[in-house]
C-alpha positions in Angstrom: 7.4 -8.0 34.9 7.4 -5.0 32.6 10.0 -3.3 34.8 12.4 -6.3 34.9 15.4 -6.4 32.6 15.2 -8.6 29.5 17.7 -11.4 29.4 19.0 -12.8 26.1 16.8 -15.7 25.1 18.1 -19.2 24.4 16.6 -22.4 23.3 15.2 -24.7 26.0 17.1 -28.0 26.2 17.8 -30.7 28.7 20.1 -29.5 31.5 19.6 -25.8 31.0 19.7 -23.9 34.2 16.8 -21.9 35.6 19.1 -18.9 35.6 19.6 -18.9 31.9 17.2 -17.0 29.6 14.8 -19.3 27.8 11.7 -19.4 25.6 8.5 -21.3 26.2 6.0 -22.3 23.5 2.5 -20.9 23.7 -0.9 -21.7 22.5 -0.4 -19.4 19.5 2.8 -21.0 18.4 4.8 -18.1 19.7 7.3 -17.9 22.6 7.3 -16.2 26.0 10.6 -14.8 27.2 11.7 -15.5 30.8 13.0 -12.5 32.7 15.6 -12.1 35.4 16.5 -15.8 35.2 13.3 -16.8 37.0 11.2 -19.6 35.5 7.6 -18.5 36.0 4.8 -20.8 37.0 2.5 -22.0 34.3 0.2 -19.1 33.5 -3.4 -19.2 32.3 -4.2 -18.3 28.7 -5.8 -14.9 29.6 -2.7 -14.0 31.6 -0.4 -14.9 28.6 -2.6 -12.8 26.3 -2.6 -9.9 28.6 1.2 -10.0 29.1 1.8 -10.2 25.4 0.6 -6.5 25.1 3.3 -5.3 27.6 6.2 -3.4 26.2 9.3 -5.5 25.8 12.0 -3.7 27.9 14.7 -4.7 25.4 13.1 -3.3 22.3 14.4 0.3 22.3 15.0 1.1 18.6 16.0 4.7 19.3 17.7 5.5 22.6 16.1 8.6 24.3 17.6 11.9 23.2 19.7 10.5 20.3 17.8 12.1 17.4 17.0 15.8 17.5 17.9 16.1 21.2 18.7 19.8 20.9 15.5 20.5 19.0 17.4 21.8 16.0 19.8 19.1 14.6 18.4 16.0 12.9 20.9 13.2 13.0 20.5 11.3 9.7 23.0 8.6 10.7 21.1 7.9 14.0 17.8 7.8 12.1 19.2 5.3 9.7 20.4 3.1 12.5 17.1 3.4 14.3 15.0 2.1 11.4 17.6 -0.6 10.6 17.5 -1.9 14.1 13.7 -1.9 14.3 12.4 -4.8 16.5 9.3 -5.5 14.3 8.7 -9.2 14.1 10.1 -10.8 10.9 7.4 -13.4 10.3 6.2 -12.9 6.7 7.1 -15.7 4.4 7.6 -15.7 0.6 4.1 -16.8 -0.1 2.7 -13.9 2.0 4.9 -11.4 0.2 4.0 -12.8 -3.3 0.3 -12.5 -2.6 0.7 -9.0 -1.2 2.4 -8.1 -4.5 -0.1 -9.8 -6.8 -3.4 -9.2 -5.1 -2.9 -7.1 -2.0 -4.6 -3.7 -1.8 -6.8 -4.3 -4.8 -10.1 -2.8 -3.6 -12.5 0.0 -4.3 -9.9 1.8 -6.6 -10.3 -1.0 -9.2 -13.8 -2.4 -8.5 -15.7 0.8 -7.6 -13.9 4.0 -8.4 -13.1 2.8 -11.9 -16.8 3.6 -12.6 -16.2 7.3 -12.1 -13.1 7.1 -14.3 -15.0 5.4 -17.1 -17.8 8.0 -16.8 -15.4 11.0 -16.9 -13.0 9.9 -19.6 -14.5 7.0 -21.5 -12.9 3.6 -22.1 -10.0 4.9 -24.2 -8.9 7.3 -21.4 -9.4 4.5 -18.9 -7.1 2.2 -20.8 -4.4 4.9 -21.5 -4.2 6.3 -18.0 -4.2 2.9 -16.2 -1.5 1.7 -18.6 0.6 4.8 -18.0 0.3 4.5 -14.3 1.1 0.8 -14.7 4.4 1.6 -16.5 5.2 4.2 -13.8 4.5 1.7 -11.1 6.5 -1.1 -12.7 9.6 1.2 -12.8 8.9 2.4 -9.2 8.5 -1.0 -7.7 11.7 -2.2 -9.4 13.6 0.7 -7.9 12.0 0.0 -4.5 12.8 -3.7 -4.7 16.5 -2.9 -5.3 16.7 -0.7 -2.2 14.5 -2.8 0.0 16.5 -6.0 -0.6 19.6 -4.1 0.4 18.1 -2.1 3.2 15.0 -3.9 4.5 14.3 -1.2 7.1 11.1 -0.3 8.9 9.0 2.4 7.2 11.1 2.0 4.1 9.6 4.9 2.0 10.2 7.7 4.5 13.5 6.1 5.6 14.9 6.1 2.1 13.9 9.8 1.6 15.5 10.6 4.9 18.7 8.8 4.1 19.1 9.6 0.4 17.3 12.9 -0.2 16.5 15.2 2.8 15.3 14.5 6.3 12.6 17.1 6.0 11.3 15.4 2.9 11.5 12.1 4.6 9.4 13.6 7.4 6.8 14.9 4.9 6.7 11.6 3.0 6.4 9.5 6.1 3.4 11.6 7.3 2.0 11.7 3.8 2.0 7.9 3.6 0.7 7.5 7.1 -2.2 9.9 6.5 -2.9 8.1 3.2 -3.5 4.8 4.9 -5.1 6.4 8.1 -7.7 7.8 5.7 -7.9 4.7 3.6 -9.3 2.6 6.5 -12.6 4.6 6.9 -12.7 5.2 3.1 -12.8 1.4 2.4 -15.3 0.8 5.2 -17.5 3.6 3.8 -17.2 1.9 0.4 -18.3 -1.4 2.0 -21.4 0.3 3.5 -22.3 1.7 0.1 -21.8 -1.7 -1.5 -24.1 -3.5 1.0 -26.9 -1.2 -0.2 -26.9 -3.3 -3.4 -28.9 -5.9 -1.4 -30.6 -4.0 1.3 -30.8 -0.2 1.7 -33.0 -0.4 4.8 -30.4 -1.6 7.3 -28.4 1.3 8.8 -24.9 1.5 7.3 -23.6 2.0 10.9 -24.3 -1.6 11.6 -22.1 -2.8 8.7 -19.4 -0.3 9.6 -19.2 -1.8 13.1 -18.9 -5.3 11.7 -16.2 -4.4 9.2 -14.1 -2.4 11.7 -14.2 -5.2 14.3 -13.0 -7.7 11.7 -10.2 -5.5 10.4 -8.9 -4.4 13.8 -9.1 -7.9 15.1 -6.9 -9.2 12.3 -4.2 -6.7 13.0 -4.1 -7.5 16.7 -2.8 -10.9 15.7 0.3 -9.2 14.5 2.1 -9.4 11.2 1.4 -13.1 10.9 -2.3 -12.4 11.1 -2.0 -9.7 8.5 0.0 -12.0 6.2 -2.4 -14.9 6.5 -5.4 -12.7 6.0 -3.9 -11.1 2.9 -2.9 -14.5 1.6 -6.6 -15.7 1.7 -8.1 -12.4 0.6 -5.7 -12.2 -2.4 -6.4 -15.7 -3.6 -10.2 -14.8 -3.6 -9.5 -11.6 -5.5 -7.2 -13.3 -8.0 -9.8 -16.0 -8.7 -12.6 -13.4 -9.1 -10.6 -11.2 -11.5 -9.5 -14.1 -13.6 -13.1 -15.4 -13.7 -14.4 -12.0 -14.7 -11.8 -11.8 -17.5 -12.9 -15.2 -18.9 -16.6 -14.2 -18.5 -16.0 -10.8 -20.1 -14.4 -12.4 -23.2 -17.3 -14.8 -23.5 -19.9 -12.0 -23.1 -18.1 -9.8 -25.6 -18.0 -12.4 -28.4 -21.7 -13.2 -27.9 -21.5 -16.2 -25.5 -23.9 -14.7 -23.0 -27.6 -15.6 -22.3 -28.8 -13.2 -25.1 -26.2 -14.5 -27.6 -25.6 -10.9 -28.7 -22.1 -10.0 -30.1 -20.8 -6.7 -28.5 -17.3 -6.3 -29.8 -16.2 -2.7 -29.9 -19.7 -1.3 -30.1 -19.4 1.0 -27.1 -16.1 2.4 -28.4 -18.1 3.7 -31.4 -21.3 4.7 -29.6 -21.1 6.6 -27.3 -17.3 6.6 -28.1 -13.9 5.8 -26.8 -13.3 9.2 -25.2 -15.4 11.6 -23.1 -14.4 15.2 -22.5 -11.3 15.0 -24.7 -7.8 15.4 -23.4 -9.0 17.0 -20.2 -11.2 14.0 -19.6 -8.1 11.8 -19.9 -6.2 13.9 -17.5 -9.0 13.9 -15.0 -8.8 10.1 -14.7 -5.2 10.1 -13.5 -6.0 10.7 -9.8 -8.6 7.8 -9.9 -6.0 5.5 -11.5 -3.4 6.5 -8.9 -5.9 5.7 -6.1 -6.5 2.3 -7.7 -2.8 1.4 -7.7 -2.2 2.6 -4.2 -0.8 -0.1 -2.0 1.3 -1.7 -4.8 4.4 -0.4 -2.9 3.3 -2.4 0.2 5.8 -5.1 -0.6 8.6 -2.7 0.3 7.1 -1.8 3.6 6.6 -5.5 4.4 10.4 -6.2 3.7 11.2 -5.2 7.3 9.0 -8.0 8.6 10.0 -10.7 6.0 12.1 -13.7 7.1 14.4 -13.6 4.0 13.8 -10.4 1.9 16.8 -11.2 -0.4 15.0 -14.3 -1.6 11.3 -13.4 -1.5 11.4 -9.7 -2.4 12.8 -10.0 -6.0 10.2 -12.6 -6.8 7.4 -10.5 -5.4 8.6 -7.3 -7.2 8.6 -9.1 -10.5 5.1 -10.4 -10.0 3.9 -6.8 -9.8 4.1 -6.8 -13.6 1.4 -9.5 -13.8 -0.7 -7.7 -11.3 -0.6 -4.5 -13.4 -1.2 -6.3 -16.7 -3.8 -8.9 -15.7 -5.8 -7.1 -13.0 -5.9 -3.5 -14.3 -5.1 -3.3 -18.0 -7.0 -6.5 -19.2 -9.9 -6.3 -16.8 -10.6 -2.6 -17.4 -10.3 -3.1 -21.1 -13.1 -5.6 -20.9 -15.1 -3.3 -18.6 -14.8 -0.6 -21.3 -16.1 -3.0 -23.9 -19.0 -4.1 -21.8 -20.2 -0.9 -20.2 -20.8 2.4 -22.0 -19.4 5.5 -20.3 -22.8 7.2 -20.3 -24.5 4.4 -18.2 -26.4 6.2 -15.4 -25.5 3.6 -12.8 -21.8 4.5 -12.8 -20.4 6.4 -9.9 -20.1 10.0 -11.1 -23.0 9.6 -13.4 -25.6 9.9 -10.6 -25.1 10.8 -7.0 -28.2 8.9 -6.1 -27.0 5.5 -7.1 -23.5 4.7 -5.8 -23.9 1.0 -4.9 -22.8 -0.7 -8.1 -19.4 -1.0 -9.7 -18.8 -1.3 -13.4 -17.8 -4.9 -12.9 -21.3 -5.6 -11.4 -23.0 -3.5 -14.1 -21.3 -5.6 -16.8 -22.7 -8.7 -15.3 -26.2 -7.1 -14.9 -26.2 -6.1 -18.5 -25.7 -9.7 -19.5 -28.7 -10.7 -17.4 -26.9 -13.5 -15.5 -28.9 -14.1 -12.4 -27.0 -14.2 -9.1 -23.5 -13.6 -10.4 -23.8 -9.9 -9.7 -24.2 -10.6 -6.1 -21.2 -12.9 -6.1 -19.1 -10.0 -7.6 -20.4 -7.7 -4.8 -19.3 -10.2 -2.2 -15.8 -10.2 -3.8 -15.8 -6.4 -3.6 -16.6 -6.6 0.1 -13.8 -9.0 0.6 -11.5 -6.6 -1.3 -12.6 -3.8 1.0 -11.7 -5.9 4.0 -8.3 -6.6 2.4 -7.5 -3.0 1.8 -8.7 -2.0 5.2 -6.4 -4.7 6.6 -3.5 -3.2 4.6 -4.4 0.3 5.7 -4.0 -0.5 9.4 -0.8 -2.4 8.7 0.7 0.3 6.4 -0.2 3.3 8.7 0.9 1.7 11.9 4.3 0.5 10.6 5.1 3.9 9.0 4.0 5.7 12.1 6.2 3.5 14.3 9.2 4.1 11.9 8.6 7.9 12.1 8.6 7.7 15.9 11.8 5.7 15.9 13.4 8.5 13.7 12.2 11.2 16.1 9.7 12.5 13.5 6.6 11.5 15.5 5.6 11.3 19.2 7.7 8.7 21.0 4.6 6.9 22.2 4.0 5.5 18.7 7.3 3.5 18.9 5.8 1.3 21.6 6.3 -2.3 20.4 5.0 -5.1 22.5 6.4 -8.6 23.2 4.8 -10.0 20.0 6.5 -7.3 17.8 3.3 -5.3 17.3 3.5 -1.5 17.2 0.6 -1.5 19.6 -0.1 2.2 20.1 0.2 2.9 16.3 -2.3 0.1 15.6 -4.7 1.5 18.2 -4.4 5.0 16.8 -5.1 3.8 13.2 -8.1 1.8 14.5 -9.5 4.8 16.3 -9.4 6.9 13.1 -11.4 4.1 11.5 -14.4 5.4 13.3 -14.6 8.1 10.7 -16.3 5.5 8.7 -19.5 6.2 10.6 -19.8 9.2 8.3 -21.6 6.6 6.2 -24.6 7.1 8.5 -24.8 10.8 7.6 -26.4 12.3 4.6 -23.0 13.4 3.4 -21.7 9.9 2.8 -21.0 10.6 -0.9 -19.0 13.7 -0.2 -17.1 11.9 2.6 -16.2 9.2 0.0 -14.9 11.8 -2.5 -12.9 13.9 0.1 -11.2 10.8 1.6 -10.4 9.5 -1.9 -8.9 12.9 -2.8 -6.5 12.8 0.2 -5.6 9.2 -0.4 -5.3 9.2 -4.2 -2.7 12.0 -4.9 -0.6 11.0 -1.9 0.6 8.0 -3.8 2.1 10.2 -6.5 4.4 11.8 -4.0 5.3 8.5 -2.5 6.1 6.9 -5.8 8.0 10.0 -7.1 10.1 10.0 -3.9 11.0 6.3 -4.3 12.2 6.9 -7.9 14.2 10.0 -6.9 15.7 8.2 -3.9 16.8 5.3 -6.1 18.4 7.8 -8.6 20.3 9.4 -5.7 21.2 6.0 -4.2 22.7 4.8 -7.4 24.8 8.0 -7.7 26.1 7.5 -4.2 26.7 3.8 -4.8 28.9 4.7 -7.8 30.6 7.7 -6.1 31.6 5.6 -3.1 33.4 3.0 -5.2 30.7 0.3 -5.2 29.8 -1.8 -8.3 26.4 -3.1 -9.4 27.7 -6.7 -8.8 27.5 -6.0 -5.1 23.7 -5.5 -5.3 21.6 -8.5 -4.2 18.9 -7.4 -6.6 19.2 -5.0 -9.5 16.2 -3.1 -10.9 15.3 -4.4 -14.3 14.3 -0.9 -15.3 17.6 0.5 -14.0 18.2 4.2 -13.3 16.5 5.1 -16.7 13.4 3.4 -15.4 13.5 5.5 -12.2 13.8 8.7 -14.4 10.8 7.5 -16.4 8.8 6.8 -13.3 9.8 10.2 -11.7 8.9 12.2 -14.8 5.6 10.4 -15.2 4.8 11.2 -11.6 5.5 14.9 -12.2 3.3 14.9 -15.4 0.4 13.2 -13.5 0.8 15.9 -10.7 0.7 18.7 -13.3 -2.4 17.1 -15.0 -4.3 16.9 -11.8 -3.5 20.5 -10.8 -4.7 21.7 -14.3 -7.9 19.7 -14.2 -8.5 20.9 -10.7 -8.5 24.6 -11.8 -10.2 23.8 -15.1 -12.6 20.8 -14.5 -14.5 18.8 -17.0 -18.3 19.4 -17.4 -20.7 17.4 -15.2 -22.6 14.5 -16.7 -25.6 16.6 -17.5 -23.3 19.1 -19.5 -23.3 21.9 -16.9 -19.9 23.3 -15.9 -18.5 24.1 -12.4 -18.3 27.9 -12.1 -17.7 30.3 -9.3 -14.6 30.8 -7.1 -16.0 28.7 -4.2 -17.0 25.8 -6.4 -13.7 25.8 -8.4 -11.7 26.0 -5.1 -13.6 23.0 -3.7 -13.1 21.0 -6.9 -9.4 21.7 -6.8 -9.0 20.6 -3.2 -11.0 17.4 -3.9 -8.5 16.5 -6.6 -5.2 17.9 -5.2 -5.7 17.9 -1.4 -2.5 16.0 -0.8 -0.4 18.7 -2.4 -0.9 21.4 0.2 -0.8 18.8 3.0 2.7 17.7 1.9 3.9 21.3 1.8 2.5 21.9 5.3 4.6 19.0 6.6 7.8 19.8 4.6 8.3 23.5 4.8 7.9 24.1 8.6 10.1 21.1 9.4 12.7 22.3 6.9 12.8 25.8 8.3 12.8 24.8 12.0 15.4 22.0 11.9 17.4 23.5 8.9 17.9 20.0 7.5 20.5 19.7 4.7 20.1 18.0 1.4 22.1 14.8 1.7 25.1 14.8 -0.6 26.0 11.6 -2.4 29.4 11.3 -0.8 27.9 11.6 2.7 25.1 9.0 2.2 25.1 6.1 4.6 25.3 2.9 2.5 26.3 0.6 5.4 23.7 0.8 8.1 20.9 -1.7 7.7 22.5 -3.9 5.1 21.3 -7.4 6.1 23.5 -9.8 4.2 27.1 -10.1 5.3 28.4 -12.8 3.0 26.6 -11.4 -0.1 29.4 -12.2 -2.6 29.5 -15.9 -1.7 25.7 -16.2 -1.8 25.4 -14.5 -5.2 28.2 -16.8 -6.6 26.2 -19.8 -5.4 23.1 -18.5 -7.0 24.9 -17.9 -10.3 26.0 -21.6 -10.4 22.5 -22.6 -9.6 21.0 -20.5 -12.4 23.5 -21.8 -14.9 22.0 -25.3 -14.4 18.4 -24.1 -15.1 16.8 -25.0 -18.4 15.9 -22.2 -20.8 12.2 -22.2 -19.9 13.0 -21.7 -16.2 15.4 -18.8 -17.0 12.7 -17.1 -19.0 10.1 -17.7 -16.3 12.4 -16.3 -13.6 12.9 -13.1 -15.6 9.3 -12.1 -15.0 8.5 -14.3 -12.0 
């Protein structure tokens, strides 16, 4: 059947001939296409499941030899067409996208790694850096939302860099983002194994790694619908947990805990609001970037959303609440409840890495059992980020393949719209999580976090710069802002702010890599070898990006895309945009004032 040609599918209705293509409902609520006009006999469930993994003969996003066929020339126009015509299944709904925006990808970066940030910089540095990264992310996601609503293409981050900046930079950004999430899967599973030690340190971490990997890979084999439903449930749990912690934290701070002791701003005075001065503040930036990684996933999911013009703007606006509520408010309370010199914090002691500052805050209040509940939430958050890691890396890898920037085998998409080979590849790299069994589990955690953390800075900076270039081309080619289905609330100015902040964060990390802060015991990192290792642990993504960009740029001699030459047509999804926008303007005019105010932020 895989060799037979694929006929255009039509709805089954009375009187339809056996020769016409048709669809048949399956146990999973999906449809099976008929091939060659032959109505197949009723197949067993195992047969239907097996056949669903076969490649659909009609789904050729990039015809063979179109892009880079001569080994030298990269066809930007063909690459844009390839990602615009991606056959990925469009099955994500508005509720899925909203939950991905609000609670998706919140994992160890917030719940666990924030302990290291608190230890290195103190509560003041924690609040400042996470707030600055939050401002940067708000501007970035607004810019991404504007482009993604207009061009909901597969692998949107690398595709926008390829289309609006430079194909070589798009190649580097695509692989940078892919590697970030390929590494994030074992990283999150290693973190889960460390978290489980909170209850029992005698069971081998390898057993937990096997369980977590099986669950995450299984979810992704259900396709984008499985990913969306899993994220919907995971995000609800995380949202409830964070809101509950905020309420509890306020009560504990004002003296409503079991001990009845008022805390207030005690720990901001003793041991203090800042640790290690300005350099301590700069050292927290990479941890903060790691914590926010995945916020941009709403743009990647646009290619598999049923109606991105409706659902994406709402999801993008809700990122504001995610930043404010989950990061700024919750970490402010963490800084009020946990002193930065607490020996249980990650970074304070390499022998105790099983507790997060959220759990420590609850332990300090002597509330029996609630610390274990919070650890369960952390484990669910780990599963959520691992789920997003497989989704993000597989979709970006498939998009790179469709643009001719990765081996063609990764563009294999089966009859359920799953990039099957990419999912398998991402899942196989998940076995790096078995490093948790070794004695170097702490070092593995730090190195994988280093590669994953700073990668986001390049991704976000590229999104901001691509939006700046897109707006310039939009104006130069005679277009008006009224033609955009969604306009960034931050505008081009916001993209400049986001881009500049990304550059400043990158400079801060390079500086603290060469001149690190003292260890917790007051000793300093000295010696060429130790300083080099410390720099790479903080800035590993920087040389990796250059290794992808420079050879590709030199070999293919790709040009920087001029604003007058940018393709602003391929991939635009709405054909009657003016009429639809006019109808929405009439609808908005009838809204009461409270609803207009609500829609500005939600």
